[in-house]
N, C-alpha and C positions, 0 to 999 in steps of 0.2 A: 784622576786616578793615581794611586801611588804603584810602585815598583812591585810591592808583592802582589797585587791585584793583577796587575799585567802578567806577572809570572803564573799567578793561577790560571788566568785565562788560556795560556799557552798550556800548562801542565794538564788541565782539566777540562780543557775545550769541548772534547768529546761529550762531557756530562753537560757543562754548561749550554752549550749552544745544540746540542742534538739529543740530549734528554738520556745519552747512555751511561747507565752507572758502571763506576769503577769495578774492576774484578773485586776489588779488596772489601767492598761495602756493599751491604743490603740497603734497599732504598730507604728504610728507616734509619740508617745509619749516616746517610750522607749529612756533613755539617751543615748546619743553618744557613751560615753565609754563603756557601756553595749553592744552595738550594735558592737563597736571595738572588744571586747572581744570574741564576739560571731564568727566574721570573723577571728580573730588571732586564736581561736582554731579549727575553721574549717579547715584552711590551715594547722595547726599544726597536723592534723591526719596523713598527708602525709609528712610535712617538717620534723617533729621531733625536734623542737626547745626544748631546755633543759632550764627549768624556774627553777633557784635555789630557794629552800626553806630552810631559814636560821634556825637554832637551836633557834636564837634568837626570832623568831616568836612564839616560845612556851610561853616564858616568857611573851609576850604582851598578849597572848590568856588567859594565867593563871591570869592575872589583871582583867579581865572580872568580873565584880560584881555578875551577875547572875551565879552561880555554875554550874546549870543544862547546860546553854548555853555554859558555857567554856569547860565542859568536852565533849558536842556536837562538838565544834569547835578543841578541842584538838585530838579528835580521828580523824576528818577528816583531820587535819593536818597531823598526823601521817602517815595515808593512803597516802596522797600526798607525804610525804617526802620517804616513802618506795618504791612507785613507781620511785621516783627521783633517789633513790639509786641504784635501780636495774638497771635504765636507764644508770647509769654512768659506772657501772660494765661492763655492755654488750659492751658498745660503748668505754670505755677507753678514754673519751673526755676530752678536756684539763682542765676542772674544776677539774677533779679528780687528775690531776698532783699534785705531792706534798705530797702524802701520805693519811694517814687516817684523818678524821676529827679531831680526839684527837690531832694530830701531826700539824695540819693546824692551831690549835688555838694559837700557840706559834708564836708571831708577831716578824716577823724579823725588823731589825732596821729601812728598809724605812717605814714600816707600822707603827711602834711606831711613827716615825716622823709625817707621815700622821695622826695619831690619836692625836697627840699633836697640829698639824694645826687645827684640828676639834675643839679641846678644846678652841681655841681662839675666836670660834662663840659662843654667850651665848646660842642659841638655842640647840646647839649640847652639851653644858657642861650641860644644864637642862634636856636633854632628852639621857640618855645613852643607851637606847636601839635602837633608830634611828641612833645614832652615832655607834653602834656596826654593825648594819645593813650596814652601809655604808663602814667600814672596811672590813667585809665579802664581800662584794661585790668586793672590792678591791683583796682581796684573792681568790676568784673565778674567778677572770680574766673574769668577764661578759661583755658583748657588752652593756647592758643597764639597769638600774633600773626602773623597771615598779612600779608605784605607782598611788595610788589614794588619798593619804594623801596630802593635800594641807597646811598642818603646816610645820614642820621642813625641811624636805628634799627638798620639791618641792619650798618653799621659797628661798632655796640656791643653786638651781640648776645652776645659772649661775656661781656661785663660784665653785661649784663641777665640772662644766665642764672643767674649769682650772685644775682641777686635774685628767682631764680624765676619768670623771664620768659623762655619758649621763642619765639624768634624763627624763623618759617619762610617759605620762599618756597614758593609752591604745589607745586612738583615734590618738594620734602622732605617736606610734608605727603601728597601721594599715595604718596611711598615709605612712608611710616609707615602708611598705610591700607591699600596694596595687599593685603598678606597676608590681611586680614580682609575684603576687598571681597566675595567670596564669600557671606559672610553675608547682606549686604544687597541681592544680585541676585536 
C-alpha cells in the first residue's frame, strides 16, 4: 500500500476500522474509496491479507512540512510496520522469502533492468520515491499495488500492468474481493 493509504488509515481510522462516520460527512457522502477500505479491512480480520509497508514510506512521511504531523505519522507507520513484520515471521509468507530486508535491497539484475525501464518514464525519473516503491513491489512479490495517489503510479498503471504490476484503488480492490467476501464473513 502507498503512503496516501497509510495516511488515510491514520486520519480516518475511526471510520475505516470502527464504522464511525466523520462529523463532516453523512453516511451517503463517505468517499467510495474510504467505504471500500472499510469493507476490505473488515474482511481482513478473518482473511489476514498482508499489506506490505515499504521503508520508502518513511522517507515520504519525513518530507511532511509539519514536523509534529510528520512525527505522528512516522510513529503510526512504525506501528504498522512492526505488526506486518511480526505477521511475516509467524506465517513465513512468500513476501518474507529471500532473507532479511537488508539483503533484499540488493537489486538482482532483473530488478536493475526493471528500474532502468522505469527511468525511461519522466514521471518516475522525477519521483525516486515512487520509483523505489514500485521496485519494492516487485521485490515483495505482491499481488497488487494499492494506491490513492493519482499522480505518478496511477497515471502509468497501464504500462505497469505490462510489467505484471497491478495498480488498484481501494474501490477496485473491493470490487475484486466482494464476490468472495462471504467466505471470510
